[in-house]
VMD Tcl script that builds the backbone (N, CA, C; Angstrom):
set m [mol new atoms 294]
animate dup $m
set s [atomselect $m all]
$s set {name element resname resid chain x y z} {
  {N N UNK 1 A -9.330 38.263 -41.118}
  {CA C UNK 1 A -9.763 37.468 -42.327}
  {C C UNK 1 A -10.631 36.386 -42.252}
  {N N UNK 2 A -11.563 36.112 -43.136}
  {CA C UNK 2 A -11.661 34.811 -43.222}
  {C C UNK 2 A -11.445 33.947 -44.727}
  {N N UNK 3 A -11.787 32.976 -45.151}
  {CA C UNK 3 A -11.458 32.175 -46.040}
  {C C UNK 3 A -12.342 32.673 -47.444}
  {N N UNK 4 A -13.394 33.533 -46.915}
  {CA C UNK 4 A -14.412 34.135 -47.954}
  {C C UNK 4 A -13.777 35.258 -48.190}
  {N N UNK 5 A -12.668 35.950 -47.499}
  {CA C UNK 5 A -12.208 37.096 -47.733}
  {C C UNK 5 A -11.153 37.052 -48.777}
  {N N UNK 6 A -11.468 37.750 -50.216}
  {CA C UNK 6 A -10.200 37.457 -51.130}
  {C C UNK 6 A -9.631 39.044 -51.538}
  {N N UNK 7 A -8.234 38.751 -51.210}
  {CA C UNK 7 A -7.457 40.370 -50.929}
  {C C UNK 7 A -6.864 40.541 -52.435}
  {N N UNK 8 A -7.014 39.073 -53.479}
  {CA C UNK 8 A -6.587 39.231 -54.578}
  {C C UNK 8 A -5.228 38.559 -54.670}
  {N N UNK 9 A -4.629 38.289 -53.281}
  {CA C UNK 9 A -3.271 38.158 -53.384}
  {C C UNK 9 A -3.277 36.345 -53.256}
  {N N UNK 10 A -2.629 35.748 -54.272}
  {CA C UNK 10 A -2.515 34.293 -53.626}
  {C C UNK 10 A -1.237 33.802 -53.450}
  {N N UNK 11 A -1.524 33.080 -52.500}
  {CA C UNK 11 A -0.113 32.433 -51.792}
  {C C UNK 11 A 0.434 30.719 -52.249}
  {N N UNK 12 A 1.660 30.590 -52.640}
  {CA C UNK 12 A 1.774 29.464 -53.116}
  {C C UNK 12 A 1.540 28.059 -52.012}
  {N N UNK 13 A 0.946 27.142 -52.315}
  {CA C UNK 13 A 0.852 25.960 -51.632}
  {C C UNK 13 A 1.430 26.012 -50.134}
  {N N UNK 14 A 3.248 25.918 -50.473}
  {CA C UNK 14 A 3.746 25.588 -49.847}
  {C C UNK 14 A 3.874 26.977 -48.534}
  {N N UNK 15 A 3.481 28.463 -48.792}
  {CA C UNK 15 A 3.551 29.085 -47.961}
  {C C UNK 15 A 1.955 28.978 -47.258}
  {N N UNK 16 A 1.339 28.635 -47.602}
  {CA C UNK 16 A -0.140 28.288 -46.911}
  {C C UNK 16 A 0.109 26.982 -46.173}
  {N N UNK 17 A 1.263 26.346 -46.270}
  {CA C UNK 17 A 1.562 24.864 -45.340}
  {C C UNK 17 A 2.496 25.289 -43.915}
  {N N UNK 18 A 3.192 26.503 -44.620}
  {CA C UNK 18 A 4.114 27.099 -43.479}
  {C C UNK 18 A 3.235 27.925 -42.436}
  {N N UNK 19 A 2.258 28.425 -42.857}
  {CA C UNK 19 A 0.901 29.485 -42.024}
  {C C UNK 19 A 0.311 28.183 -41.603}
  {N N UNK 20 A 0.402 27.115 -41.801}
  {CA C UNK 20 A -0.818 26.354 -40.956}
  {C C UNK 20 A 0.240 25.667 -39.873}
  {N N UNK 21 A 1.350 25.105 -40.020}
  {CA C UNK 21 A 2.139 24.547 -39.297}
  {C C UNK 21 A 2.398 25.403 -38.313}
  {N N UNK 22 A 2.615 26.883 -38.476}
  {CA C UNK 22 A 3.010 27.754 -37.391}
  {C C UNK 22 A 1.804 27.866 -36.823}
  {N N UNK 23 A 0.784 27.944 -36.961}
  {CA C UNK 23 A -0.844 28.040 -36.649}
  {C C UNK 23 A -0.566 27.295 -35.153}
  {N N UNK 24 A -0.305 25.696 -35.713}
  {CA C UNK 24 A -0.368 24.631 -34.849}
  {C C UNK 24 A 0.458 24.738 -33.716}
  {N N UNK 25 A 1.962 24.897 -34.606}
  {CA C UNK 25 A 2.865 25.079 -33.155}
  {C C UNK 25 A 2.381 26.409 -32.053}
  {N N UNK 26 A 2.026 27.336 -32.437}
  {CA C UNK 26 A 1.537 28.276 -31.354}
  {C C UNK 26 A 0.484 27.417 -30.449}
  {N N UNK 27 A -0.652 26.748 -31.090}
  {CA C UNK 27 A -1.522 26.479 -30.595}
  {C C UNK 27 A -0.939 24.779 -29.696}
  {N N UNK 28 A -0.035 24.186 -29.858}
  {CA C UNK 28 A 0.515 23.262 -28.858}
  {C C UNK 28 A 1.528 23.851 -28.034}
  {N N UNK 29 A 2.144 24.746 -28.253}
  {CA C UNK 29 A 2.620 25.924 -26.955}
  {C C UNK 29 A 1.832 26.434 -25.829}
  {N N UNK 30 A 0.685 26.922 -26.328}
  {CA C UNK 30 A -0.586 27.442 -25.326}
  {C C UNK 30 A -0.676 26.021 -24.631}
  {N N UNK 31 A -1.247 24.880 -25.310}
  {CA C UNK 31 A -1.404 24.032 -24.674}
  {C C UNK 31 A -0.497 23.296 -23.506}
  {N N UNK 32 A 0.595 23.319 -23.982}
  {CA C UNK 32 A 1.611 23.098 -23.346}
  {C C UNK 32 A 1.841 24.094 -21.915}
  {N N UNK 33 A 1.554 25.037 -22.112}
  {CA C UNK 33 A 2.034 25.991 -20.805}
  {C C UNK 33 A 0.472 25.800 -20.225}
  {N N UNK 34 A -0.187 25.875 -20.516}
  {CA C UNK 34 A -1.903 25.790 -20.015}
  {C C UNK 34 A -1.668 24.338 -18.750}
  {N N UNK 35 A -1.384 23.432 -19.490}
  {CA C UNK 35 A -1.096 21.737 -18.761}
  {C C UNK 35 A -0.137 22.105 -17.742}
  {N N UNK 36 A 1.486 22.888 -18.051}
  {CA C UNK 36 A 2.346 23.259 -17.480}
  {C C UNK 36 A 1.755 24.004 -15.899}
  {N N UNK 37 A 1.095 24.948 -15.927}
  {CA C UNK 37 A 0.355 25.945 -14.750}
  {C C UNK 37 A -0.418 25.095 -14.188}
  {N N UNK 38 A -1.581 24.260 -14.713}
  {CA C UNK 38 A -2.614 23.476 -14.294}
  {C C UNK 38 A -1.830 22.464 -13.186}
  {N N UNK 39 A -0.659 21.694 -14.064}
  {CA C UNK 39 A -0.336 20.465 -13.336}
  {C C UNK 39 A 0.702 21.123 -12.094}
  {N N UNK 40 A 1.365 21.887 -12.002}
  {CA C UNK 40 A 2.435 22.246 -11.016}
  {C C UNK 40 A 2.919 23.422 -10.244}
  {N N UNK 41 A 1.878 24.535 -10.443}
  {CA C UNK 41 A 2.368 25.512 -10.526}
  {C C UNK 41 A 2.171 26.465 -8.909}
  {N N UNK 42 A 1.271 25.195 -8.332}
  {CA C UNK 42 A 1.113 25.863 -6.609}
  {C C UNK 42 A -0.393 26.540 -6.812}
  {N N UNK 43 A -1.219 26.217 -7.715}
  {CA C UNK 43 A -2.238 27.152 -7.472}
  {C C UNK 43 A -2.528 28.036 -8.516}
  {N N UNK 44 A -1.451 28.242 -9.674}
  {CA C UNK 44 A -1.450 29.448 -10.552}
  {C C UNK 44 A -3.016 29.564 -11.106}
  {N N UNK 45 A -3.429 30.869 -11.343}
  {CA C UNK 45 A -4.424 30.744 -11.955}
  {C C UNK 45 A -4.622 31.047 -13.431}
  {N N UNK 46 A -5.348 30.587 -14.358}
  {CA C UNK 46 A -4.873 30.912 -15.425}
  {C C UNK 46 A -5.177 32.535 -15.702}
  {N N UNK 47 A -5.547 33.130 -14.787}
  {CA C UNK 47 A -5.707 34.594 -15.095}
  {C C UNK 47 A -4.661 35.140 -15.151}
  {N N UNK 48 A -3.945 34.811 -14.258}
  {CA C UNK 48 A -2.546 35.007 -13.711}
  {C C UNK 48 A -1.158 34.912 -15.354}
  {N N UNK 49 A -1.904 34.571 -16.248}
  {CA C UNK 49 A -1.347 34.184 -17.821}
  {C C UNK 49 A -0.480 35.188 -17.927}
  {N N UNK 50 A -0.796 36.633 -17.766}
  {CA C UNK 50 A -0.439 37.975 -17.861}
  {C C UNK 50 A 1.194 37.931 -17.312}
  {N N UNK 51 A 1.419 37.409 -16.606}
  {CA C UNK 51 A 2.745 37.208 -15.765}
  {C C UNK 51 A 3.509 36.646 -16.724}
  {N N UNK 52 A 3.217 35.752 -17.841}
  {CA C UNK 52 A 3.786 34.968 -18.798}
  {C C UNK 52 A 4.715 36.055 -19.242}
  {N N UNK 53 A 4.046 37.380 -19.509}
  {CA C UNK 53 A 4.820 38.346 -20.593}
  {C C UNK 53 A 6.065 39.079 -19.714}
  {N N UNK 54 A 6.047 38.477 -18.300}
  {CA C UNK 54 A 7.117 38.848 -17.415}
  {C C UNK 54 A 8.083 37.738 -17.660}
  {N N UNK 55 A 8.638 37.175 -18.669}
  {CA C UNK 55 A 9.650 36.007 -18.874}
  {C C UNK 55 A 10.676 36.198 -19.330}
  {N N UNK 56 A 11.711 35.272 -19.001}
  {CA C UNK 56 A 12.951 35.470 -19.545}
  {C C UNK 56 A 13.465 34.293 -20.223}
  {N N UNK 57 A 14.159 33.783 -21.245}
  {CA C UNK 57 A 14.847 32.858 -21.448}
  {C C UNK 57 A 16.182 33.206 -21.951}
  {N N UNK 58 A 17.025 32.549 -21.697}
  {CA C UNK 58 A 18.462 32.797 -21.607}
  {C C UNK 58 A 19.474 31.310 -21.061}
  {N N UNK 59 A 20.828 31.487 -21.816}
  {CA C UNK 59 A 21.637 30.452 -21.419}
  {C C UNK 59 A 22.562 31.040 -20.183}
  {N N UNK 60 A 23.116 29.886 -19.488}
  {CA C UNK 60 A 24.454 30.337 -18.429}
  {C C UNK 60 A 24.530 29.049 -18.304}
  {N N UNK 61 A 25.731 29.511 -17.479}
  {CA C UNK 61 A 26.606 28.125 -17.360}
  {C C UNK 61 A 26.304 27.949 -15.713}
  {N N UNK 62 A 26.181 26.588 -15.528}
  {CA C UNK 62 A 26.130 26.034 -13.883}
  {C C UNK 62 A 27.578 26.182 -13.330}
  {N N UNK 63 A 27.293 26.939 -12.379}
  {CA C UNK 63 A 28.655 27.585 -11.398}
  {C C UNK 63 A 28.760 26.614 -10.347}
  {N N UNK 64 A 29.868 26.394 -9.480}
  {CA C UNK 64 A 30.006 25.730 -8.467}
  {C C UNK 64 A 28.931 25.651 -7.682}
  {N N UNK 65 A 28.627 24.694 -6.991}
  {CA C UNK 65 A 27.474 24.255 -5.863}
  {C C UNK 65 A 26.372 24.451 -6.774}
  {N N UNK 66 A 26.178 24.096 -7.941}
  {CA C UNK 66 A 24.917 24.403 -8.617}
  {C C UNK 66 A 24.288 25.571 -9.072}
  {N N UNK 67 A 25.095 26.541 -9.093}
  {CA C UNK 67 A 24.650 27.723 -8.765}
  {C C UNK 67 A 24.749 28.168 -10.252}
  {N N UNK 68 A 23.686 29.513 -10.408}
  {CA C UNK 68 A 23.411 29.474 -12.214}
  {C C UNK 68 A 22.625 31.176 -11.393}
  {N N UNK 69 A 23.571 32.271 -12.531}
  {CA C UNK 69 A 23.162 33.432 -12.786}
  {C C UNK 69 A 22.277 34.060 -13.421}
  {N N UNK 70 A 21.340 34.836 -12.907}
  {CA C UNK 70 A 20.572 35.507 -14.197}
  {C C UNK 70 A 21.098 36.711 -14.642}
  {N N UNK 71 A 21.132 36.890 -16.036}
  {CA C UNK 71 A 21.938 38.076 -16.267}
  {C C UNK 71 A 21.374 39.670 -15.825}
  {N N UNK 72 A 22.088 40.546 -15.818}
  {CA C UNK 72 A 21.656 42.051 -15.397}
  {C C UNK 72 A 20.514 42.123 -16.052}
  {N N UNK 73 A 20.447 42.349 -17.504}
  {CA C UNK 73 A 19.458 42.546 -18.368}
  {C C UNK 73 A 18.186 41.965 -18.050}
  {N N UNK 74 A 18.202 40.635 -17.820}
  {CA C UNK 74 A 16.991 40.245 -17.483}
  {C C UNK 74 A 16.514 40.406 -16.172}
  {N N UNK 75 A 17.304 40.617 -15.055}
  {CA C UNK 75 A 17.048 41.243 -13.993}
  {C C UNK 75 A 16.297 42.393 -13.774}
  {N N UNK 76 A 17.146 43.316 -14.392}
  {CA C UNK 76 A 16.158 45.033 -14.697}
  {C C UNK 76 A 14.788 44.690 -15.586}
  {N N UNK 77 A 14.822 43.982 -16.619}
  {CA C UNK 77 A 13.704 44.189 -17.099}
  {C C UNK 77 A 12.566 43.348 -16.426}
  {N N UNK 78 A 13.089 42.038 -15.593}
  {CA C UNK 78 A 11.909 41.772 -14.943}
  {C C UNK 78 A 11.621 42.427 -13.580}
  {N N UNK 79 A 12.560 43.543 -13.153}
  {CA C UNK 79 A 12.816 43.757 -11.709}
  {C C UNK 79 A 12.823 42.983 -10.253}
  {N N UNK 80 A 13.914 41.757 -10.860}
  {CA C UNK 80 A 14.271 40.687 -9.825}
  {C C UNK 80 A 15.453 41.677 -9.114}
  {N N UNK 81 A 15.419 41.139 -7.609}
  {CA C UNK 81 A 16.037 41.894 -6.618}
  {C C UNK 81 A 16.556 40.898 -6.009}
  {N N UNK 82 A 17.871 41.029 -5.275}
  {CA C UNK 82 A 18.632 39.616 -4.525}
  {C C UNK 82 A 17.456 39.610 -3.706}
  {N N UNK 83 A 17.099 38.489 -3.058}
  {CA C UNK 83 A 16.327 38.024 -2.156}
  {C C UNK 83 A 14.610 37.312 -2.791}
  {N N UNK 84 A 14.345 37.936 -4.088}
  {CA C UNK 84 A 13.419 37.500 -4.505}
  {C C UNK 84 A 13.163 36.114 -5.016}
  {N N UNK 85 A 12.079 35.601 -4.747}
  {CA C UNK 85 A 12.036 34.295 -5.142}
  {C C UNK 85 A 11.372 33.986 -6.607}
  {N N UNK 86 A 12.036 33.706 -7.344}
  {CA C UNK 86 A 11.516 33.228 -8.712}
  {C C UNK 86 A 11.591 31.452 -9.077}
  {N N UNK 87 A 10.753 31.382 -10.281}
  {CA C UNK 87 A 10.692 29.869 -10.524}
  {C C UNK 87 A 11.518 29.891 -11.527}
  {N N UNK 88 A 11.715 28.385 -12.111}
  {CA C UNK 88 A 12.760 28.713 -13.265}
  {C C UNK 88 A 12.423 26.632 -13.723}
  {N N UNK 89 A 12.700 27.298 -14.987}
  {CA C UNK 89 A 12.627 25.698 -15.589}
  {C C UNK 89 A 14.100 25.253 -16.467}
  {N N UNK 90 A 14.628 24.677 -15.980}
  {CA C UNK 90 A 15.830 23.986 -16.429}
  {C C UNK 90 A 16.193 23.142 -17.592}
  {N N UNK 91 A 16.590 23.596 -18.489}
  {CA C UNK 91 A 16.522 22.406 -19.472}
  {C C UNK 91 A 18.360 22.203 -20.099}
  {N N UNK 92 A 18.618 21.019 -20.495}
  {CA C UNK 92 A 20.104 21.130 -20.367}
  {C C UNK 92 A 20.329 21.230 -21.897}
  {N N UNK 93 A 21.251 22.347 -22.594}
  {CA C UNK 93 A 21.632 22.629 -23.672}
  {C C UNK 93 A 22.659 21.787 -24.569}
  {N N UNK 94 A 23.780 21.936 -23.409}
  {CA C UNK 94 A 25.106 21.162 -24.280}
  {C C UNK 94 A 25.978 20.824 -22.875}
  {N N UNK 95 A 26.584 19.654 -23.392}
  {CA C UNK 95 A 27.444 19.310 -22.163}
  {C C UNK 95 A 28.637 19.142 -21.997}
  {N N UNK 96 A 29.689 20.346 -21.575}
  {CA C UNK 96 A 31.172 19.957 -22.194}
  {C C UNK 96 A 31.811 18.824 -21.016}
  {N N UNK 97 A 31.169 17.694 -20.956}
  {CA C UNK 97 A 32.308 16.740 -20.538}
  {C C UNK 97 A 32.951 15.852 -21.339}
  {N N UNK 98 A 33.694 14.948 -20.452}
  {CA C UNK 98 A 34.914 14.368 -21.497}
  {C C UNK 98 A 34.579 12.624 -20.796}
}
mol reanalyze $m
mol bondsrecalc $m
mol representation Tube
mol addrep $m
């Protein structure tokens, strides 16, 4: 649909702003992922971006020795088995420190 198309529906200006903000956020995320892969993914080709469809986002606790666990559902969905090598991005969410 282009700006010239008129389906008779009019959107409040606030909704138009939300759509624009959403589109900008998606564009920024795509740019970030592209930069991340180009900068440090060990030669990852952008044609392999389809592999991004096989990602999981979850929260887990750091266990003794710095270990983290991948939940069963994510391991099954991504066909991850013991001994497989995976790449992780760690972002601290909450610290339970006194």
